C-alpha positions as CSV (number, residue, x, y, z in Angstrom):
1,M,108.9,62.5,-192.8
2,N,112.5,63.3,-193.9
3,Y,115.5,61.8,-192.5
4,R,116.6,64.7,-190.4
5,T,113.5,64.5,-188.3
6,L,113.8,60.7,-187.6
7,F,117.5,61.7,-186.4
8,I,116.1,64.3,-184.0
9,I,113.4,62.0,-182.5
10,S,115.8,59.2,-182.2
11,A,118.3,61.4,-180.5
12,L,115.9,62.2,-178.0
13,I,114.7,58.9,-177.1
14,L,118.2,58.0,-176.5
15,I,118.8,61.1,-174.1
16,V,115.8,60.0,-172.0
17,G,116.8,56.2,-171.9
18,I,120.4,57.1,-170.8
19,G,118.9,59.7,-168.1
20,G,116.5,57.3,-166.8
21,I,119.3,54.7,-166.2
22,L,121.5,57.0,-164.8
23,F,119.0,58.4,-162.3
24,L,117.2,55.0,-161.8
25,P,117.6,54.0,-157.8
26,S,119.9,50.9,-157.2
27,G,118.2,47.7,-156.2
28,E,120.4,47.4,-153.1
29,N,119.2,50.7,-152.0
30,T,115.5,50.0,-152.7
31,T,116.0,46.7,-150.7
32,Q,117.8,48.0,-147.7
33,G,115.0,50.9,-147.5
34,E,112.1,48.1,-147.8
35,T,114.2,46.1,-145.0
36,Q,114.5,49.2,-142.7
37,N,110.9,50.2,-143.1
38,T,109.8,46.5,-142.4
39,S,112.1,46.1,-139.5
40,T,110.5,49.2,-138.0
41,D,107.2,48.2,-138.2
42,S,107.7,45.1,-136.7
43,G,109.6,46.5,-133.8
44,K,106.4,48.4,-133.2
45,E,104.6,45.2,-133.5
46,Q,106.4,43.5,-131.0
47,I,105.9,45.7,-128.2
48,V,103.4,44.1,-125.8
49,E,102.5,45.0,-122.5
50,K,100.9,43.1,-119.5
51,V,99.8,44.1,-116.0
52,I,101.8,43.1,-113.1
53,I,101.4,43.3,-109.5
54,V,104.4,44.2,-107.5
55,A,105.3,44.2,-103.6
56,E,107.5,46.9,-101.6
57,L,108.4,46.1,-98.3
58,K,107.8,48.8,-95.6
59,R,110.3,47.5,-93.4
60,D,113.4,45.0,-93.0
61,V,112.0,41.3,-93.2
62,A,114.2,38.7,-91.7
63,K,114.8,35.3,-93.4
64,N,111.9,32.6,-92.2
65,T,109.7,35.7,-91.3
66,L,106.1,35.2,-92.3
67,L,104.5,38.0,-94.0
68,Q,102.0,40.5,-92.1
69,A,99.4,42.6,-94.2
70,D,101.2,45.5,-93.0
71,D,104.8,44.6,-94.2
72,Y,104.4,45.7,-98.0
73,N,102.3,47.7,-100.3
74,L,100.9,46.4,-103.3
75,T,101.0,48.2,-106.7
76,E,99.5,47.3,-109.9
77,I,101.2,48.7,-113.0
78,K,101.7,48.0,-116.8
79,M,104.8,47.1,-118.2
80,P,106.4,45.8,-121.6
81,E,106.7,41.8,-121.5
82,T,110.2,42.2,-122.0
83,S,110.8,44.4,-118.9
84,P,113.3,43.0,-116.1
85,L,110.4,43.9,-113.5
86,T,108.3,41.4,-114.7
87,A,110.2,39.1,-112.7
88,N,108.7,40.3,-109.5
89,D,105.4,40.1,-110.9
90,L,103.5,38.5,-107.8
91,K,100.1,38.4,-109.5
92,P,100.1,34.6,-110.0
93,L,100.5,34.1,-106.4
94,L,97.7,36.5,-105.6
95,D,95.5,34.9,-107.8
96,D,96.2,31.5,-106.0
97,S,96.0,32.9,-102.5
98,S,92.2,32.1,-101.2
99,K,92.2,36.1,-99.9
100,N,94.4,37.6,-102.6
101,S,97.0,38.3,-100.0
102,L,100.6,37.6,-99.1
103,Q,99.9,37.5,-95.2
104,G,101.5,34.2,-93.9
105,Y,103.8,33.7,-97.0
106,L,107.4,32.9,-95.9
107,V,110.2,35.0,-96.7
108,T,113.1,33.0,-97.9
109,E,115.9,35.3,-97.3
110,N,117.0,38.7,-95.7
111,L,115.3,41.6,-97.3
112,K,115.7,45.3,-96.8
113,A,112.8,48.1,-96.7
114,G,112.1,49.3,-100.3
115,S,112.9,45.8,-101.6
116,L,110.5,44.3,-104.3
117,L,109.1,40.9,-103.4
118,S,109.5,38.1,-106.1
119,P,108.3,34.5,-106.3
120,S,111.9,33.5,-105.8
121,T,112.0,35.2,-102.3
122,V,108.6,33.9,-100.9
123,L,107.2,30.4,-100.3
124,S,103.5,29.8,-100.5
125,P,101.6,27.9,-97.5
126,K,101.1,25.4,-100.0
127,D,104.4,24.8,-100.9
128,P,105.5,21.1,-99.9
129,N,108.5,22.8,-98.0
130,F,106.6,25.4,-96.6
131,L,106.4,23.9,-92.9
132,L,109.9,22.7,-92.9
133,S,111.3,25.9,-93.8
134,S,109.0,27.8,-91.1
135,V,110.5,25.9,-88.0
136,G,113.8,27.6,-87.2
137,S,115.6,24.7,-85.3
138,D,115.5,21.2,-84.3
139,Q,113.8,22.5,-81.3
140,E,110.9,23.8,-82.8
141,V,107.5,21.6,-84.2
142,A,104.6,22.6,-86.3
143,F,102.1,21.3,-83.9
144,R,98.5,20.7,-85.3
145,V,95.6,21.8,-83.4
146,Y,92.1,20.1,-85.2
147,V,89.1,22.0,-85.3
148,K,85.5,21.0,-85.0
149,A,82.4,22.3,-86.5
150,D,81.5,24.4,-83.7
151,E,84.9,26.1,-83.9
152,R,84.6,27.2,-87.3
153,Y,85.4,30.7,-86.2
154,L,89.1,29.7,-86.1
155,L,89.1,29.2,-89.9
156,D,87.3,31.7,-90.5
157,T,89.2,34.2,-88.3
158,L,92.9,32.9,-88.5
159,R,95.5,33.4,-91.4
160,G,99.2,32.4,-91.4
161,G,101.2,35.0,-89.3
162,D,98.4,35.7,-86.6
163,Y,99.3,34.9,-83.2
164,V,97.1,33.1,-80.7
165,S,97.1,32.0,-77.1
166,V,96.6,28.3,-76.3
167,Y,94.2,27.5,-73.3
168,S,93.4,24.2,-71.4
169,Q,89.5,23.5,-71.0
170,Q,89.0,21.5,-68.1
171,I,86.0,20.8,-65.9
172,S,86.1,21.5,-62.2
173,A,83.7,21.0,-59.5
174,D,83.3,22.4,-55.8
175,S,84.3,20.3,-52.9
176,R,80.8,18.3,-52.9
177,N,81.0,17.8,-56.7
178,S,77.8,19.4,-56.7
179,N,78.4,21.9,-59.1
180,E,80.7,21.8,-62.3
181,R,81.9,24.5,-64.4
182,E,84.5,24.5,-67.3
183,D,87.6,26.7,-66.5
184,L,89.7,28.0,-69.4
185,I,93.8,28.2,-68.2
186,K,96.3,29.7,-70.4
187,V,99.1,27.2,-71.5
188,S,101.0,29.4,-73.9
189,D,100.6,32.8,-75.0
190,K,101.3,34.4,-78.2
191,V,101.9,31.2,-80.5
192,L,102.7,31.8,-84.2
193,V,100.1,30.4,-86.7
194,L,101.9,28.8,-89.7
195,L,98.9,28.2,-91.6
196,T,95.1,26.9,-91.3
197,K,93.5,24.4,-93.6
198,E,90.1,23.4,-94.1
199,F,89.2,20.1,-95.2
200,K,87.3,20.1,-98.6
201,T,85.0,17.7,-100.6
202,G,87.6,14.9,-101.6
203,D,90.4,15.3,-99.1
204,D,91.3,12.2,-96.9
205,N,89.5,13.4,-93.9
206,V,87.3,10.4,-92.8
207,G,89.0,7.8,-90.8
208,A,88.4,6.1,-87.5
209,A,87.0,7.4,-84.5
210,T,90.2,8.2,-82.8
211,D,92.3,9.5,-86.0
212,H,92.4,13.0,-86.5
213,S,91.3,12.7,-89.8
214,N,88.0,11.8,-88.7
215,K,85.1,13.4,-90.4
216,D,84.1,15.3,-87.2
217,Y,86.9,17.5,-87.7
218,I,86.6,20.3,-90.7
219,G,90.2,21.4,-90.6
220,Y,93.1,22.3,-88.6
221,L,95.8,25.0,-87.4
222,S,99.7,24.4,-87.4
223,L,101.1,26.0,-84.8
224,K,105.0,26.8,-84.4
225,V,105.7,25.7,-80.8
226,D,109.0,24.6,-79.2
227,N,109.6,21.2,-77.2
228,E,108.9,23.0,-74.0
229,Q,105.6,23.9,-75.2
230,V,104.6,20.6,-76.8
231,K,105.5,18.9,-73.3
232,R,103.1,21.4,-71.5
233,F,100.4,20.2,-74.1
234,Y,100.8,16.5,-73.2
235,Q,101.0,16.7,-69.5
236,L,97.4,18.2,-69.3
237,Y,94.6,16.2,-67.8
238,K,93.3,13.5,-70.2
239,D,90.0,14.9,-70.3
240,S,91.0,18.8,-71.0
241,K,91.0,20.1,-74.2
242,L,93.0,22.6,-76.1
243,I,90.9,25.7,-76.8
244,V,92.8,28.4,-79.4
245,L,92.1,31.9,-79.1
246,P,93.3,35.3,-80.8
247,T,95.9,37.0,-79.2
248,T,94.5,40.2,-78.1
249,D,95.7,43.7,-77.8
250,E,94.6,44.7,-74.3
251,T,94.2,48.3,-75.4
252,K,92.5,47.7,-78.9
253,N,90.8,44.4,-78.5
254,S,89.8,43.3,-75.3
255,N,86.2,42.8,-76.4
256,N,87.4,40.2,-79.0
257,R,88.5,37.4,-76.1
258,G,85.0,38.0,-74.6
259,V,83.4,37.3,-77.7
260,F,85.0,34.0,-78.5
261,I,84.8,32.6,-74.9
262,R,80.8,33.4,-75.1
263,K,80.7,31.6,-78.6
264,L,82.6,28.5,-76.6
265,R,80.1,28.5,-73.9
266,G,77.3,28.9,-76.3
267,Q,76.3,32.2,-74.8
268,Q,75.2,35.1,-77.1
């Protein structure tokens, strides 16, 4: 091989080397491109969705009102975990509710129709401050009516937010005292039920014979009453008994009262 051939080969190698250096991408650009791709992939991986349940009010609701089942609409939707709407997620509250409902929950502020409820605008009946927040003034109290086993229908039927009538069950007799009967005399009408409580195993519901936590009782109702109503309760005859019945709509539920009264009397 002569010197001319070697010179040509060396020149070609030199030209190829210089060209490679000129067209080689810079390390900075390469790193930037890789970083952008990594960021894009990471962004896609970080979008995590969750199922939430929101409640939209169907009407205006005033502060310290107990919710009724027809006050709101529940909707289940899937949202990114970073969505602001997750602050209105009521799924934990509903899961904690025995009947998967917000009925009987206390609204803590004035809300307009179309507003979304949130954990900060409703108070659970299980909250320690629930009863204190439910009574509107110094003239109102949460009055307990204890329930025995033969009155279990009250705990099975009633919920916070329902209305009841309170009767006095009294024994009366004719002039000769030959025939006795039990009469129901209405004491208060349309009384709001704040909450219902059924004693569970482990509850401190065993006490003295005269104690309201006596084992004969299976639970109680907390009713929202004013001072005058409480006075009427305590002015009843010593042997009388308070009976609670659901407040009825005369045009819709006229048969319900008869059913409850027959249960009280042991009739079918």
